[in-house]
C-alpha positions, 0 to 999 in steps of 0.5 A: 399841472403837468399832468393837465397839458392837453397833450399829456393828459391824452396819453395818460388818458389812453393808458388808462383805458388799456388799463395801465397806471399813468402815475407808475408808467409816466408817459416821457413827455410828462417825466421830462416835464417833471424833471425840469419843474424839479430843478433836475437837469436833463440827460444829454444823450446825443443831438438827435436825442436831445432834439427830440426831447426839446419838441417833446418839453415844448409840445407835451407829445411824447416822441419815440426816435429810432434808428431806422436802419435797425428796425425790421420788416414793417412797424406796427402800432399794438398793445403790449401783452401780458407778462411782455417786457423790453429792454428799456434805454437806460431803464432795464427790463420795462413791462409794457403789457397795456401800453401802446407799443410800436413792433417790428418783426423783431418785437416791441421797439418803443411806447410813450413811456420808454423806447428798446435798446436795439432800435435806439439812436446813437451818434451813428444813426444815419436815418432817423424815425421819429413818432409823435404820439398824438393820442389828443388829436390833430391840433398842434401836430403840424406845429409840433411836426413843422418844428421838428423838421426846423431843428432837424434841417438847422442842428443835424443837417437833415437833407431828406424829410418825409412826413407821414400822418397815421391816424390812431387806430388800435387793435382791438 
C-alpha cells in the first residue's frame, strides 16, 4: 500500500508525532501516488512543477518547490501554530496547525501537504528552491537529489545548482 512506502510512512509518522491526522492532511507524495492508482490524471502545471511531481512519485518524498525570488528573509522549519492557515495552491485556506511548516519573514510558505500561493512556481520563475522532506533519514536522499538535478539540467536547462543537506531539527 502507498502509505507503507518508507518515505511516505516516515512523513505520516512525523505528522502523527505533531498531532496531525495524515489521513486528513495527506503528504503530497502520497496524494500524487493515490491519484495514479485511482487512474486519475496528474495536474500539468508547468515544467518545473511537473518535474518535482515526477521526483516525488518516483521517490515517495513530499517535495516543496518555491520561487526563491518570492521568499523574504531567512527560511526556517517550524510547526504550524494553533489556528494558523495559509493560502494553499489550488486548495484555498489550509489549516497548517501541527504540520511541519517552512517559514520566511512573512509567514508559512510550505508544508509536506501543500505549498503557499505567494511563493509558488510559475512560468516566470528564474530561481527555484526545492526542498525534499526526508523524514525517513538519509537513505535514498542522495539518489533523489541527483535525479532531481539531472531532470532540471535536462528539461529546464538549469545552469547553477546548489545543494544543502539540512539535518532535521524541529523547534520544541
